[in-house]
LOTOR-774934 format. One record per residue (C-alpha): residue in one letter; x, y, z. Coordinates in steps of 0.001 Angstrom, whole numbers, padded with zeros to 6 digits, always signed. Layout:
// residues N
aXYZ ...
This chain:
// residues 431
m-037453+030152-025607 k-038884+027061-027227 r-036120+027099-029837 v-033501+027616-027116 f-034892+024662-025168 i-034964+022448-028253 g-031430+023531-029155 a-030149+022830-025643 a-031861+019441-025616 g-030303+018640-028981 v-026841+019567-027748 l-027387+017444-024646 v-028438+014449-026746 v-025423+014874-029035 c-023073+015119-026048 l-024667+012068-024455 m-024312+010051-027657 a-020730+011224-028045 f-019919+010110-024482 i-021556+006719-025039 i-019450+006224-028151 f-016350+007389-026251 a-017046+005072-023292 w-017936+001984-025327 r-015413-000845-025472 p-015932-004072-027403 a-016213-007386-025596 f-013664-010132-026136 k-015137-013520-026974 p-014794-016125-024208 v-012142-018763-024819 p-011770-022307-023486 v-009985-022375-020125 p-006275-022763-020941 a-004578-025879-019655 p-001762-025122-017188 s+000490-027348-019289 s+000111-024887-022180 f+002405-022444-020394 a+006156-022832-020079 p+007221-023583-016493 e+009729-020738-016639 q+006980-018287-017591 v+004729-019488-014768 a+007591-019168-012282 r+008306-015638-013456 g+004616-014820-013147 a+004633-016107-009559 v+007388-013629-008662 l+005549-010788-010376 a+002259-011676-008679 s+003989-011693-005300 a+005657-008315-005865 g+002364-006930-007201 y+000452-008152-004110 c-002172-009921-006217 a-003055-012363-003448 s-003210-009612-000818 c-005972-007740-002638 h-007733-010677-004279 t-008036-012923-001225 a-010663-012394+001473 k-009790-013014+005097 n-009775-016795+005601 g-010703-017147+001929 k-009071-019091-000888 a-006159-017510-002702 f-007074-015192-005592 a-010804-015923-005212 g-011674-012289-004453 g-014018-010861-001842 y-011475-008620-000125 a-013277-005474+001064 m-011770-002082+000210 a-013422+000832+001992 t-013503+004050-000038 q-015201+007420+000376 f-017756+006231-002179 g-018587+002873-000570 t-017076-000579-000205 i-015533-002229-003253 y-014916-005977-003216 s-012074-007491-005196 t-012987-010055-007824 n-012130-013673-008455 i-009000-013955-010619 t-008687-017740-010540 p-009269-019640-013815 d-012843-020565-012886 a-014938-020390-016053 d-018118-019095-014396 t-016972-016681-011678 g-013307-016050-012425 i-011191-015214-015464 g-010987-018721-016895 t-012592-017701-020195 w-010438-014594-020598 s-007952-014635-023427 e-004487-013236-022889 a-005548-010215-024960 a-008520-009596-022666 f-006297-009881-019594 k-003773-007501-021118 r-006501-004930-021825 a-007661-005121-018206 m-004114-004545-016958 h-003223-001794-019411 e-006566-000045-019933 g-008802-001010-016994 v-011491-002745-019072 r-013103-006139-018354 r-013459-008917-020893 d-017110-007952-021444 g-016147-004349-022259 a-017174-002814-018915 h-014784-000341-017318 l-013037-001445-014151 l-013192+000694-011031 p-009895+002421-010213 a-009654+000495-006932 f-007888-001901-009306 p-004627-000007-009920 y-004592-000211-013704 d-003224+003341-013671 h-000005+001710-012435 f-000249-001624-014235 t-000509+000202-017557 k+003259+000666-017252 l+003968-003091-017312 t+005581-004676-020343 d+003607-007094-022482 e+006042-009837-021435 d+005366-009294-017734 v+001608-009214-018288 a+001834-012476-020240 s+003779-014071-017375 l+001160-012942-014867 y-001549-014405-017080 a+000317-017714-017295 f+000697-017858-013514 l-002929-017048-012731 m-004235-019502-015306 s-002096-022178-013651 q-003716-021725-010237 p-006574-023867-008901 a-009955-022698-010134 v-012259-021512-007344 h-015989-020972-007776 a-016578-017681-005949 p-019256-015280-007255 a-018459-011584-006980 r-019829-009704-003993 r-021931-006643-004742 n-020169-003318-004221 t-021928-000699-002095 i-021150+002272-004350 p-024428+004165-004812 f-026115+004999-008104 p-025163+006731-010379 l-021493+006345-009376 s-021913+002610-009853 i-022521+003061-013605 r-019433+001555-015207 a-019583+003764-018291 l-018958+006820-016099 q-015499+005434-015373 a-014585+006515-018883 g-014991+010091-017678 w-012729+009390-014707 k-010149+007986-017080 l-010403+011041-019318 l-009566+013232-016335 f-006954+011153-014537 f-005719+008145-016520 r-002785+008259-018916 p-002221+004808-020429 g+001178+003739-021663 r+004178+001553-020935 f+006960+002641-018609 r+009455+005033-020172 p+012988+004968-018720 d+014473+008251-017562 g+017531+008872-019718 t+019178+010942-016981 k+019177+007967-014569 n+021098+004686-014604 d+019690+001218-015306 q+019332+000319-011622 w+017267+003442-010903 n+015035+002819-013922 r+014464-000797-012911 g+013464+000397-009456 a+011158+003019-010941 y+009500+000393-013153 l+008830-001834-010155 a+007695+000989-007842 e+005569+002945-010301 g+004190-000069-012159 l+004155-003561-010698 s+004274-002749-006972 h+002140+000425-007379 c+003688+002050-004291 g+001977+005360-004977 a-001431+003721-004540 c-000844+003759-000776 h+001798+006459-000290 t+000206+009196-002431 p-002775+011220-001151 r-005964+011168-003203 g-008351+013877-004279 a-012119+014101-003996 l-012667+011747-006948 g-010225+009123-005684 a-007337+009844-008045 e-003786+010220-006805 k-002982+013914-006433 t-000730+015259-009166 g+002386+016836-007742 q+002141+014987-004412 t+003541+011614-005407 y+004701+009655-002345 a+003713+012516-000012 g+002043+010094+002428 a-001588+009061+002920 a-004028+007214+005154 i-004657+003637+004046 d-006655+000809+005660 g-006602+002454+009065 w-002848+003129+008977 i-000649+006022+007877 a+001578+005354+004877 p+004378+007850+005588 p+005869+010155+002983 l+008684+008603+000955 t+010053+011986-000123 n+012521+014220+001691 t+009631+015233+003975 n+009779+011842+005698 p+010083+012644+009429 s+012410+009799+010402 p+015414+011268+012261 v+017846+009009+010376 p+017251+009331+006615 w+016368+006204+004681 d+019479+005359+002651 q+019767+002566+000094 a+021158+000041+002574 e+018361+000620+005113 l+015700+000514+002403 a+017053-002731+000950 a+017095-004368+004398 y+013586-003182+005210 l+012014-004068+001868 s+013503-007561+001834 s+013103-008492+005511 g+010554-006125+007043 i+012971-004808+009669 s+015215-001755+009836 r+017867-000964+012415 y+016914+002705+012556 h+013261+002862+011566 g+011273-000020+012983 t+009368-003076+011816 a+006867-003458+008985 a+003311-003921+010246 g-000243-003671+008940 p-000451-003240+005149 m+003323-002754+004942 g+003833-006232+006368 q+002048-007609+003313 v+004289-005492+001103 t+007572-006799+002493 r+006290-010380+002323 g+005377-009803-001319 l+008701-008193-002197 s+010630-011067-000592 a+010097-013018-003823 l+012138-010508-005824 s+015784-011051-006634 a+018396-009237-004570 a+019144-007084-007625 d+015507-005983-007907 v+015322-005156-004186 q+018464-003057-004548 a+016918-001342-007559 l+013826-000413-005539 a+016052+000794-002704 a+018149+002911-005057 y+015029+004488-006550 f+013447+005367-003208 a+016750+006557-001739 d+016812+009057-004592 v+013129+009969-004156 g+013763+010583-000458 g+016883+012678-001052 a+019121+010292+000894 a+022333+011745-000490 a+021391+015299+000472 r+020271+014199+003941 a+023209+011895+004712 s+024726+014400+007142 e+021609+014181+009347 a+022243+010585+010425 a+025095+011065+012908 p+023474+013960+014819 a+020197+012024+014989 l+021937+009001+016478 a+023747+011201+018967 r+020482+012842+020041 a+018834+009445+020433 q+021613+008179+022673 a+021507+011355+024776 a+017717+011403+025115 d+016243+011441+028620 r+014401+008114+028512 t+013017+008320+032029 g+010869+011430+031609 t+010802+014401+033912 g+008007+015827+035999 l+004982+014292+037626 q+002956+014386+034390 y+004990+011502+032942 a+005367+009409+036107 p+002386+007061+035475 a+003400+006603+031845 a+007030+005987+032780 r+005941+003231+035151 l+003753+001663+032451 y+006559+001826+029922 t+009097+000351+032352 a+006788-002537+033191 a+005545-003362+029694 c+008029-002052+027125 a+011498-001280+028464 s+012744-004855+028633 c+012440-005276+024857 h+013251-001823+023493 y+016661-000219+023073 n+017661+001879+026071 g+020246+004185+024491 a+023385+002172+025202 g+025515+000987+022274 e+024417+000537+018678 p+020658+000221+017904 n+019549-003363+017339 p+016718-004123+014883 l+015448-006775+017308 r+015241-004133+020057 p+013992-001063+018144 d+015044+002360+019349 l+011800+004292+019714 a+013669+007598+019557 l+014398+006770+015910 n+011213+004859+015136 s+009105+006218+012295 a+005808+005742+014148 v+006928+007925+017072 n+008102+010708+014758 l+005089+010935+012433 d+002715+013882+012735 d-000129+011399+013243 p-000008+008888+016156 t-002164+006264+014414 n+000597+003766+013633 l+002051+003867+017144 i-001378+003449+018726 r-002257+000531+016468 v+000988-001268+017279 i+000473-000784+021020 l-003124-002012+020798 y-002669-004910+018406 g+001045-005733+018501 i+003110-007138+015640 s+002582-010749+014634 a+005240-013345+013888 r+004434-012984+010160 d+005735-009408+010149 g+009223-008167+010897 a+011957-010393+012289 p+011205-014128+011987 g+009887-015546+015234 v+009915-012201+017063 v+006525-010995+018281 m+005443-007750+019898 p+002484-008588+022136 a-000792-006724+021864 f-001644-004572+024877 g-005173-003637+023828 r-006878-005945+026318 g-004686-005076+029275 f-004380-001327+028704 s-007175+001208+028872 d-007443+004062+026377 t-005882+006296+029019 d-002928+003914+029447 v-002223+003796+025706 a-002557+007570+025391 r-000153+008075+028307 i+002499+005815+026766 a+002162+007496+023363 a+002445+010969+024910 y+005396+009837+027027 l+007292+008468+024030 r+006582+011569+021970 a+007882+013816+024774 t+010934+011796+025814 r+012064+010363+022470 t+011507+013315+020133 t+011654+017106+020066 k+008375+017310+018161 a+005111+018865+019296 a+002772+016777+021444 w-000038+014890+019733 p-003467+016397+020624 d-006521+014486+021881 l-004667+011201+022211 e-007238+009445+024343 k-009997+010189+021808 k-007723+008944+019031 v-007060+005690+020880 a-010784+005173+021456 a-011566+005760+017774 i-008873+003335+016607 r-009996+000710+019107 a-013610+001104+017962 a-012586+000699+014321 g-010953-002638+015144 q-007970-004368+013669 a-008652-003395+010034 g-005657-003659+007741 d-003876-006345+009786 
């Protein structure tokens, strides 16, 4: 037994040493902070577009904080992770990072000092970016004002907080490498795939995650909960009555509004604002890619019947159970929302076609009723007021149940009042 114990201990030590060697990454030497004038204006401008479409400011700016200075809280099942300062501050930012160090962080998820980055930073998507695009991002960030902002301490417990263990996560889930075009698709589709799978990392929100926080293989774009909202499926399982075709996707991604599906809100509002910096050709490329992912061509025949059903829907409700809700809806909502006559107007969304009303989960609809839609999201200058202060949990639950029953043929949502209370208690996270 003694020899067995010694042998097992020896194997354990060898395995531990092997993992340490596997996990180790060299540090890059600090460099003098590059002068903004050392970068070509055209490269900085290109980097600004890429940073916008990659939502760098959204994740690296705390509420009411300075741009790119970090401190944005990301709640995970393991604890809260705070984004870091990516301004060119020499002490607390990335000012002393060389372009090679920045490229390694983007492509391999490793900091300048050799420590592994947590996968809350989507390097599993950014690894697909070209060296040219990474260099442009570096030029843009190094041209921004330096902000002294020390990193906030994450709340991930020991031993999960040990950075070296991230090498094991990478071994299981991370496959580094640049984007490879699909030879069976055209150039527009491949450009859209590059943007969606790499720069804009759409799967980070729209793909469900497993127990260790990795996106589930085989369920890409199947929908997921994110920041208190539901990111709907982008595949052919999307429940919207009118399928998302390329034209609707292009309009929505560039403006935040869709004639048949509703208005971008919550985290998706940040997405459409970020994508607005892209060229029209790039927006069309994204739309073409997601139209294919969602099976738009195969579902095209569903649009006309869905519109016909929406126009024929009984929007008043029947039976005493819906009478209080119908009165609430008439008083608070009916004057702004489409009533079934004529063609749907994106400024007066048809709730019979709206994605939030047709999802299996009522979260998005409840959040919009409680907190409204700000002028920053959706149509310029058009605001949906928040009804959270004026409506009780019962009122909101009644309206949600009423819309589900009178605007769709889907099963009723269970325990709505409890759901409203939970969302109200959680607050306006994600907005």
